[in-house]
PDB file of N, CA, C and O in Angstrom:
ATOM      1  N   UNK A   1     -23.750   1.038 -18.870  1.00  0.00           N
ATOM      2  CA  UNK A   1     -22.527   1.800 -18.689  1.00  0.00           C
ATOM      3  C   UNK A   1     -22.096   1.719 -17.230  1.00  0.00           C
ATOM      4  O   UNK A   1     -22.921   1.827 -16.323  1.00  0.00           O
ATOM      5  N   UNK A   2     -20.833   1.532 -17.018  1.00  0.00           N
ATOM      6  CA  UNK A   2     -20.307   1.439 -15.658  1.00  0.00           C
ATOM      7  C   UNK A   2     -19.733   2.779 -15.213  1.00  0.00           C
ATOM      8  O   UNK A   2     -19.131   3.514 -15.996  1.00  0.00           O
ATOM      9  N   UNK A   3     -19.939   3.072 -13.928  1.00  0.00           N
ATOM     10  CA  UNK A   3     -19.387   4.290 -13.353  1.00  0.00           C
ATOM     11  C   UNK A   3     -18.150   3.932 -12.546  1.00  0.00           C
ATOM     12  O   UNK A   3     -18.162   2.993 -11.750  1.00  0.00           O
ATOM     13  N   UNK A   4     -17.096   4.681 -12.758  1.00  0.00           N
ATOM     14  CA  UNK A   4     -15.874   4.456 -11.994  1.00  0.00           C
ATOM     15  C   UNK A   4     -16.064   4.978 -10.575  1.00  0.00           C
ATOM     16  O   UNK A   4     -16.690   6.017 -10.362  1.00  0.00           O
ATOM     17  N   UNK A   5     -15.521   4.249  -9.612  1.00  0.00           N
ATOM     18  CA  UNK A   5     -15.615   4.648  -8.214  1.00  0.00           C
ATOM     19  C   UNK A   5     -14.319   5.372  -7.846  1.00  0.00           C
ATOM     20  O   UNK A   5     -13.339   4.744  -7.447  1.00  0.00           O
ATOM     21  N   UNK A   6     -14.327   6.695  -7.984  1.00  0.00           N
ATOM     22  CA  UNK A   6     -13.112   7.478  -7.790  1.00  0.00           C
ATOM     23  C   UNK A   6     -12.670   7.531  -6.337  1.00  0.00           C
ATOM     24  O   UNK A   6     -11.488   7.731  -6.057  1.00  0.00           O
ATOM     25  N   UNK A   7     -13.605   7.355  -5.411  1.00  0.00           N
ATOM     26  CA  UNK A   7     -13.210   7.326  -3.994  1.00  0.00           C
ATOM     27  C   UNK A   7     -12.341   6.108  -3.708  1.00  0.00           C
ATOM     28  O   UNK A   7     -11.360   6.196  -2.969  1.00  0.00           O
ATOM     29  N   UNK A   8     -12.703   4.977  -4.292  1.00  0.00           N
ATOM     30  CA  UNK A   8     -11.926   3.753  -4.095  1.00  0.00           C
ATOM     31  C   UNK A   8     -10.550   3.872  -4.753  1.00  0.00           C
ATOM     32  O   UNK A   8      -9.552   3.416  -4.193  1.00  0.00           O
ATOM     33  N   UNK A   9     -10.496   4.473  -5.917  1.00  0.00           N
ATOM     34  CA  UNK A   9      -9.219   4.661  -6.611  1.00  0.00           C
ATOM     35  C   UNK A   9      -8.322   5.602  -5.812  1.00  0.00           C
ATOM     36  O   UNK A   9      -7.131   5.337  -5.646  1.00  0.00           O
ATOM     37  N   UNK A  10      -8.887   6.689  -5.322  1.00  0.00           N
ATOM     38  CA  UNK A  10      -8.110   7.651  -4.537  1.00  0.00           C
ATOM     39  C   UNK A  10      -7.594   7.019  -3.249  1.00  0.00           C
ATOM     40  O   UNK A  10      -6.444   7.235  -2.868  1.00  0.00           O
ATOM     41  N   UNK A  11      -8.433   6.244  -2.582  1.00  0.00           N
ATOM     42  CA  UNK A  11      -8.004   5.573  -1.352  1.00  0.00           C
ATOM     43  C   UNK A  11      -6.877   4.583  -1.653  1.00  0.00           C
ATOM     44  O   UNK A  11      -5.949   4.452  -0.855  1.00  0.00           O
ATOM     45  N   UNK A  12      -6.942   3.893  -2.776  1.00  0.00           N
ATOM     46  CA  UNK A  12      -5.881   2.966  -3.161  1.00  0.00           C
ATOM     47  C   UNK A  12      -4.564   3.681  -3.415  1.00  0.00           C
ATOM     48  O   UNK A  12      -3.509   3.207  -2.995  1.00  0.00           O
ATOM     49  N   UNK A  13      -4.615   4.799  -4.089  1.00  0.00           N
ATOM     50  CA  UNK A  13      -3.396   5.568  -4.365  1.00  0.00           C
ATOM     51  C   UNK A  13      -2.785   6.100  -3.072  1.00  0.00           C
ATOM     52  O   UNK A  13      -1.566   6.077  -2.901  1.00  0.00           O
ATOM     53  N   UNK A  14      -3.631   6.576  -2.166  1.00  0.00           N
ATOM     54  CA  UNK A  14      -3.133   7.083  -0.887  1.00  0.00           C
ATOM     55  C   UNK A  14      -2.493   5.948  -0.085  1.00  0.00           C
ATOM     56  O   UNK A  14      -1.451   6.146   0.540  1.00  0.00           O
ATOM     57  N   UNK A  15      -3.101   4.770  -0.096  1.00  0.00           N
ATOM     58  CA  UNK A  15      -2.537   3.634   0.641  1.00  0.00           C
ATOM     59  C   UNK A  15      -1.184   3.208   0.074  1.00  0.00           C
ATOM     60  O   UNK A  15      -0.283   2.845   0.830  1.00  0.00           O
ATOM     61  N   UNK A  16      -1.038   3.250  -1.237  1.00  0.00           N
ATOM     62  CA  UNK A  16       0.262   2.913  -1.826  1.00  0.00           C
ATOM     63  C   UNK A  16       1.315   3.930  -1.381  1.00  0.00           C
ATOM     64  O   UNK A  16       2.437   3.557  -1.037  1.00  0.00           O
ATOM     65  N   UNK A  17       0.953   5.200  -1.389  1.00  0.00           N
ATOM     66  CA  UNK A  17       1.902   6.233  -0.953  1.00  0.00           C
ATOM     67  C   UNK A  17       2.274   6.044   0.514  1.00  0.00           C
ATOM     68  O   UNK A  17       3.435   6.217   0.884  1.00  0.00           O
ATOM     69  N   UNK A  18       1.301   5.692   1.350  1.00  0.00           N
ATOM     70  CA  UNK A  18       1.589   5.464   2.766  1.00  0.00           C
ATOM     71  C   UNK A  18       2.465   4.232   2.971  1.00  0.00           C
ATOM     72  O   UNK A  18       3.331   4.228   3.846  1.00  0.00           O
ATOM     73  N   UNK A  19       2.251   3.194   2.179  1.00  0.00           N
ATOM     74  CA  UNK A  19       3.080   1.988   2.295  1.00  0.00           C
ATOM     75  C   UNK A  19       4.525   2.283   1.917  1.00  0.00           C
ATOM     76  O   UNK A  19       5.450   1.796   2.568  1.00  0.00           O
ATOM     77  N   UNK A  20       4.722   3.069   0.880  1.00  0.00           N
ATOM     78  CA  UNK A  20       6.081   3.431   0.468  1.00  0.00           C
ATOM     79  C   UNK A  20       6.740   4.304   1.536  1.00  0.00           C
ATOM     80  O   UNK A  20       7.910   4.116   1.871  1.00  0.00           O
ATOM     81  N   UNK A  21       5.975   5.261   2.063  1.00  0.00           N
ATOM     82  CA  UNK A  21       6.520   6.123   3.112  1.00  0.00           C
ATOM     83  C   UNK A  21       6.845   5.322   4.371  1.00  0.00           C
ATOM     84  O   UNK A  21       7.846   5.590   5.035  1.00  0.00           O
ATOM     85  N   UNK A  22       6.007   4.344   4.700  1.00  0.00           N
ATOM     86  CA  UNK A  22       6.258   3.494   5.861  1.00  0.00           C
ATOM     87  C   UNK A  22       7.532   2.687   5.676  1.00  0.00           C
ATOM     88  O   UNK A  22       8.341   2.565   6.596  1.00  0.00           O
ATOM     89  N   UNK A  23       7.706   2.133   4.471  1.00  0.00           N
ATOM     90  CA  UNK A  23       8.894   1.320   4.207  1.00  0.00           C
ATOM     91  C   UNK A  23      10.166   2.148   4.344  1.00  0.00           C
ATOM     92  O   UNK A  23      11.100   1.736   5.032  1.00  0.00           O
ATOM     93  N   UNK A  24      10.213   3.302   3.701  1.00  0.00           N
ATOM     94  CA  UNK A  24      11.420   4.122   3.755  1.00  0.00           C
ATOM     95  C   UNK A  24      11.599   4.794   5.112  1.00  0.00           C
ATOM     96  O   UNK A  24      12.726   5.071   5.521  1.00  0.00           O
ATOM     97  N   UNK A  25      10.500   5.059   5.813  1.00  0.00           N
ATOM     98  CA  UNK A  25      10.612   5.609   7.156  1.00  0.00           C
ATOM     99  C   UNK A  25      11.189   4.603   8.131  1.00  0.00           C
ATOM    100  O   UNK A  25      11.990   4.958   8.996  1.00  0.00           O
ATOM    101  N   UNK A  26      10.790   3.364   7.996  1.00  0.00           N
ATOM    102  CA  UNK A  26      11.316   2.328   8.879  1.00  0.00           C
ATOM    103  C   UNK A  26      12.749   1.948   8.515  1.00  0.00           C
ATOM    104  O   UNK A  26      13.485   1.411   9.344  1.00  0.00           O
ATOM    105  N   UNK A  27      13.137   2.226   7.289  1.00  0.00           N
ATOM    106  CA  UNK A  27      14.508   1.939   6.869  1.00  0.00           C
ATOM    107  C   UNK A  27      15.508   2.762   7.680  1.00  0.00           C
ATOM    108  O   UNK A  27      16.610   2.299   7.975  1.00  0.00           O
ATOM    109  N   UNK A  28      15.120   3.969   8.031  1.00  0.00           N
ATOM    110  CA  UNK A  28      16.011   4.801   8.844  1.00  0.00           C
ATOM    111  C   UNK A  28      16.103   4.286  10.275  1.00  0.00           C
ATOM    112  O   UNK A  28      17.117   4.491  10.944  1.00  0.00           O
ATOM    113  N   UNK A  29      15.056   3.619  10.750  1.00  0.00           N
ATOM    114  CA  UNK A  29      15.064   3.080  12.107  1.00  0.00           C
ATOM    115  C   UNK A  29      15.731   1.714  12.183  1.00  0.00           C
ATOM    116  O   UNK A  29      16.075   1.256  13.273  1.00  0.00           O
ATOM    117  N   UNK A  30      15.918   1.061  11.050  1.00  0.00           N
ATOM    118  CA  UNK A  30      16.510  -0.275  11.040  1.00  0.00           C
ATOM    119  C   UNK A  30      17.976  -0.243  11.480  1.00  0.00           C
ATOM    120  O   UNK A  30      18.499  -1.250  11.956  1.00  0.00           O
ATOM    121  N   UNK A  31      18.620   0.868  11.328  1.00  0.00           N
ATOM    122  CA  UNK A  31      20.022   0.994  11.720  1.00  0.00           C
ATOM    123  C   UNK A  31      20.173   0.791  13.230  1.00  0.00           C
ATOM    124  O   UNK A  31      21.176   0.244  13.689  1.00  0.00           O
ATOM    125  N   UNK A  32      19.177   1.231  13.997  1.00  0.00           N
ATOM    126  CA  UNK A  32      19.245   1.147  15.449  1.00  0.00           C
ATOM    127  C   UNK A  32      18.763  -0.204  15.988  1.00  0.00           C
ATOM    128  O   UNK A  32      18.868  -0.462  17.187  1.00  0.00           O
ATOM    129  N   UNK A  33      18.238  -1.059  15.117  1.00  0.00           N
ATOM    130  CA  UNK A  33      17.652  -2.326  15.554  1.00  0.00           C
ATOM    131  C   UNK A  33      18.729  -3.367  15.849  1.00  0.00           C
ATOM    132  O   UNK A  33      19.831  -3.311  15.305  1.00  0.00           O
ATOM    133  N   UNK A  34      18.390  -4.317  16.721  1.00  0.00           N
ATOM    134  CA  UNK A  34      19.303  -5.422  17.010  1.00  0.00           C
ATOM    135  C   UNK A  34      19.429  -6.377  15.824  1.00  0.00           C
ATOM    136  O   UNK A  34      20.504  -6.922  15.575  1.00  0.00           O
ATOM    137  N   UNK A  35      18.330  -6.577  15.094  1.00  0.00           N
ATOM    138  CA  UNK A  35      18.326  -7.460  13.918  1.00  0.00           C
ATOM    139  C   UNK A  35      17.664  -6.714  12.759  1.00  0.00           C
ATOM    140  O   UNK A  35      16.473  -6.901  12.511  1.00  0.00           O
ATOM    141  N   UNK A  36      18.416  -5.872  12.048  1.00  0.00           N
ATOM    142  CA  UNK A  36      17.809  -5.046  11.004  1.00  0.00           C
ATOM    143  C   UNK A  36      17.260  -5.850   9.828  1.00  0.00           C
ATOM    144  O   UNK A  36      16.307  -5.421   9.178  1.00  0.00           O
ATOM    145  N   UNK A  37      17.856  -7.019   9.548  1.00  0.00           N
ATOM    146  CA  UNK A  37      17.383  -7.818   8.416  1.00  0.00           C
ATOM    147  C   UNK A  37      15.982  -8.349   8.694  1.00  0.00           C
ATOM    148  O   UNK A  37      15.102  -8.263   7.838  1.00  0.00           O
ATOM    149  N   UNK A  38      15.776  -8.893   9.878  1.00  0.00           N
ATOM    150  CA  UNK A  38      14.459  -9.417  10.232  1.00  0.00           C
ATOM    151  C   UNK A  38      13.418  -8.297  10.302  1.00  0.00           C
ATOM    152  O   UNK A  38      12.265  -8.476   9.909  1.00  0.00           O
ATOM    153  N   UNK A  39      13.845  -7.152  10.803  1.00  0.00           N
ATOM    154  CA  UNK A  39      12.925  -6.021  10.889  1.00  0.00           C
ATOM    155  C   UNK A  39      12.483  -5.578   9.501  1.00  0.00           C
ATOM    156  O   UNK A  39      11.297  -5.344   9.268  1.00  0.00           O
ATOM    157  N   UNK A  40      13.436  -5.462   8.579  1.00  0.00           N
ATOM    158  CA  UNK A  40      13.084  -5.009   7.231  1.00  0.00           C
ATOM    159  C   UNK A  40      12.285  -6.055   6.470  1.00  0.00           C
ATOM    160  O   UNK A  40      11.486  -5.706   5.602  1.00  0.00           O
ATOM    161  N   UNK A  41      12.488  -7.344   6.781  1.00  0.00           N
ATOM    162  CA  UNK A  41      11.635  -8.374   6.168  1.00  0.00           C
ATOM    163  C   UNK A  41      10.189  -8.186   6.599  1.00  0.00           C
ATOM    164  O   UNK A  41       9.275  -8.247   5.777  1.00  0.00           O
ATOM    165  N   UNK A  42       9.986  -7.959   7.889  1.00  0.00           N
ATOM    166  CA  UNK A  42       8.635  -7.761   8.409  1.00  0.00           C
ATOM    167  C   UNK A  42       8.012  -6.489   7.841  1.00  0.00           C
ATOM    168  O   UNK A  42       6.846  -6.485   7.445  1.00  0.00           O
ATOM    169  N   UNK A  43       8.786  -5.424   7.805  1.00  0.00           N
ATOM    170  CA  UNK A  43       8.285  -4.159   7.260  1.00  0.00           C
ATOM    171  C   UNK A  43       7.962  -4.316   5.776  1.00  0.00           C
ATOM    172  O   UNK A  43       6.953  -3.793   5.304  1.00  0.00           O
ATOM    173  N   UNK A  44       8.806  -5.027   5.043  1.00  0.00           N
ATOM    174  CA  UNK A  44       8.559  -5.248   3.626  1.00  0.00           C
ATOM    175  C   UNK A  44       7.313  -6.079   3.379  1.00  0.00           C
ATOM    176  O   UNK A  44       6.562  -5.812   2.441  1.00  0.00           O
ATOM    177  N   UNK A  45       7.088  -7.085   4.215  1.00  0.00           N
ATOM    178  CA  UNK A  45       5.876  -7.884   4.069  1.00  0.00           C
ATOM    179  C   UNK A  45       4.637  -7.043   4.328  1.00  0.00           C
ATOM    180  O   UNK A  45       3.659  -7.127   3.585  1.00  0.00           O
ATOM    181  N   UNK A  46       4.675  -6.238   5.372  1.00  0.00           N
ATOM    182  CA  UNK A  46       3.522  -5.390   5.693  1.00  0.00           C
ATOM    183  C   UNK A  46       3.260  -4.379   4.581  1.00  0.00           C
ATOM    184  O   UNK A  46       2.114  -4.170   4.182  1.00  0.00           O
ATOM    185  N   UNK A  47       4.315  -3.760   4.087  1.00  0.00           N
ATOM    186  CA  UNK A  47       4.149  -2.787   3.003  1.00  0.00           C
ATOM    187  C   UNK A  47       3.671  -3.476   1.724  1.00  0.00           C
ATOM    188  O   UNK A  47       2.884  -2.908   0.966  1.00  0.00           O
ATOM    189  N   UNK A  48       4.142  -4.689   1.488  1.00  0.00           N
ATOM    190  CA  UNK A  48       3.704  -5.429   0.308  1.00  0.00           C
ATOM    191  C   UNK A  48       2.239  -5.812   0.365  1.00  0.00           C
ATOM    192  O   UNK A  48       1.532  -5.738  -0.641  1.00  0.00           O
ATOM    193  N   UNK A  49       1.784  -6.220   1.534  1.00  0.00           N
ATOM    194  CA  UNK A  49       0.362  -6.568   1.683  1.00  0.00           C
ATOM    195  C   UNK A  49      -0.512  -5.348   1.473  1.00  0.00           C
ATOM    196  O   UNK A  49      -1.527  -5.421   0.780  1.00  0.00           O
ATOM    197  N   UNK A  50      -0.133  -4.239   2.059  1.00  0.00           N
ATOM    198  CA  UNK A  50      -0.921  -3.009   1.898  1.00  0.00           C
ATOM    199  C   UNK A  50      -0.917  -2.555   0.441  1.00  0.00           C
ATOM    200  O   UNK A  50      -1.941  -2.100  -0.070  1.00  0.00           O
ATOM    201  N   UNK A  51       0.226  -2.674  -0.230  1.00  0.00           N
ATOM    202  CA  UNK A  51       0.297  -2.285  -1.643  1.00  0.00           C
ATOM    203  C   UNK A  51      -0.562  -3.199  -2.509  1.00  0.00           C
ATOM    204  O   UNK A  51      -1.231  -2.733  -3.431  1.00  0.00           O
ATOM    205  N   UNK A  52      -0.545  -4.488  -2.219  1.00  0.00           N
ATOM    206  CA  UNK A  52      -1.362  -5.424  -2.981  1.00  0.00           C
ATOM    207  C   UNK A  52      -2.851  -5.158  -2.813  1.00  0.00           C
ATOM    208  O   UNK A  52      -3.612  -5.187  -3.781  1.00  0.00           O
ATOM    209  N   UNK A  53      -3.255  -4.899  -1.581  1.00  0.00           N
ATOM    210  CA  UNK A  53      -4.664  -4.581  -1.345  1.00  0.00           C
ATOM    211  C   UNK A  53      -5.066  -3.276  -2.028  1.00  0.00           C
ATOM    212  O   UNK A  53      -6.171  -3.159  -2.558  1.00  0.00           O
ATOM    213  N   UNK A  54      -4.174  -2.311  -2.010  1.00  0.00           N
ATOM    214  CA  UNK A  54      -4.511  -1.039  -2.644  1.00  0.00           C
ATOM    215  C   UNK A  54      -4.553  -1.164  -4.162  1.00  0.00           C
ATOM    216  O   UNK A  54      -5.350  -0.488  -4.812  1.00  0.00           O
ATOM    217  N   UNK A  55      -3.710  -2.017  -4.737  1.00  0.00           N
ATOM    218  CA  UNK A  55      -3.809  -2.257  -6.182  1.00  0.00           C
ATOM    219  C   UNK A  55      -5.131  -2.914  -6.532  1.00  0.00           C
ATOM    220  O   UNK A  55      -5.729  -2.592  -7.559  1.00  0.00           O
ATOM    221  N   UNK A  56      -5.595  -3.827  -5.696  1.00  0.00           N
ATOM    222  CA  UNK A  56      -6.902  -4.444  -5.916  1.00  0.00           C
ATOM    223  C   UNK A  56      -8.016  -3.409  -5.796  1.00  0.00           C
ATOM    224  O   UNK A  56      -8.977  -3.433  -6.565  1.00  0.00           O
ATOM    225  N   UNK A  57      -7.887  -2.497  -4.826  1.00  0.00           N
ATOM    226  CA  UNK A  57      -8.884  -1.431  -4.682  1.00  0.00           C
ATOM    227  C   UNK A  57      -8.921  -0.541  -5.919  1.00  0.00           C
ATOM    228  O   UNK A  57      -9.992  -0.153  -6.385  1.00  0.00           O
ATOM    229  N   UNK A  58      -7.741  -0.224  -6.443  1.00  0.00           N
ATOM    230  CA  UNK A  58      -7.687   0.606  -7.645  1.00  0.00           C
ATOM    231  C   UNK A  58      -8.337  -0.105  -8.822  1.00  0.00           C
ATOM    232  O   UNK A  58      -9.100   0.499  -9.575  1.00  0.00           O
ATOM    233  N   UNK A  59      -8.033  -1.389  -8.976  1.00  0.00           N
ATOM    234  CA  UNK A  59      -8.620  -2.157 -10.083  1.00  0.00           C
ATOM    235  C   UNK A  59     -10.140  -2.219  -9.980  1.00  0.00           C
ATOM    236  O   UNK A  59     -10.842  -2.011 -10.969  1.00  0.00           O
ATOM    237  N   UNK A  60     -10.641  -2.503  -8.797  1.00  0.00           N
ATOM    238  CA  UNK A  60     -12.085  -2.578  -8.616  1.00  0.00           C
ATOM    239  C   UNK A  60     -12.724  -1.208  -8.831  1.00  0.00           C
ATOM    240  O   UNK A  60     -13.805  -1.109  -9.413  1.00  0.00           O
ATOM    241  N   UNK A  61     -12.064  -0.161  -8.366  1.00  0.00           N
ATOM    242  CA  UNK A  61     -12.594   1.186  -8.554  1.00  0.00           C
ATOM    243  C   UNK A  61     -12.633   1.608 -10.014  1.00  0.00           C
ATOM    244  O   UNK A  61     -13.549   2.311 -10.439  1.00  0.00           O
ATOM    245  N   UNK A  62     -11.626   1.174 -10.789  1.00  0.00           N
ATOM    246  CA  UNK A  62     -11.607   1.532 -12.205  1.00  0.00           C
ATOM    247  C   UNK A  62     -12.585   0.703 -13.020  1.00  0.00           C
ATOM    248  O   UNK A  62     -13.114   1.175 -14.026  1.00  0.00           O
ATOM    249  N   UNK A  63     -12.831  -0.544 -12.586  1.00  0.00           N
ATOM    250  CA  UNK A  63     -13.859  -1.339 -13.270  1.00  0.00           C
ATOM    251  C   UNK A  63     -15.215  -0.698 -13.057  1.00  0.00           C
ATOM    252  O   UNK A  63     -16.012  -0.586 -13.988  1.00  0.00           O
ATOM    253  N   UNK A  64     -15.473  -0.279 -11.831  1.00  0.00           N
ATOM    254  CA  UNK A  64     -16.687   0.483 -11.547  1.00  0.00           C
ATOM    255  C   UNK A  64     -17.867  -0.384 -11.216  1.00  0.00           C
ATOM    256  O   UNK A  64     -17.773  -1.603 -11.070  1.00  0.00           O
ATOM    257  N   UNK A  65     -18.986   0.299 -11.105  1.00  0.00           N
ATOM    258  CA  UNK A  65     -20.246  -0.369 -10.783  1.00  0.00           C
ATOM    259  C   UNK A  65     -21.289  -0.003 -11.815  1.00  0.00           C
ATOM    260  O   UNK A  65     -21.154   0.980 -12.544  1.00  0.00           O
ATOM    261  N   UNK A  66     -22.314  -0.800 -11.863  1.00  0.00           N
ATOM    262  CA  UNK A  66     -23.371  -0.533 -12.836  1.00  0.00           C
ATOM    263  C   UNK A  66     -24.157   0.695 -12.427  1.00  0.00           C
ATOM    264  O   UNK A  66     -24.455   0.908 -11.252  1.00  0.00           O
ATOM    265  N   UNK A  67     -24.477   1.479 -13.405  1.00  0.00           N
ATOM    266  CA  UNK A  67     -25.211   2.723 -13.130  1.00  0.00           C
ATOM    267  C   UNK A  67     -26.695   2.486 -13.041  1.00  0.00           C
ATOM    268  O   UNK A  67     -27.458   3.425 -12.816  1.00  0.00           O
TER     269      UNK A  67
END
């Protein structure tokens, strides 16, 4: 029987929430930027990488480890 790793799942969910908050928080600052399109591309890539890693963390946490 495998045990789910709830700490890993919780950390993944928190990271996804932080990535979304980072993206929308930086969206308000993009108005003041000299090149808002390039800035939002970079912010989107960073948020996407963090979201992808957190989805992997959630998957691994839900698969679990051997007891």
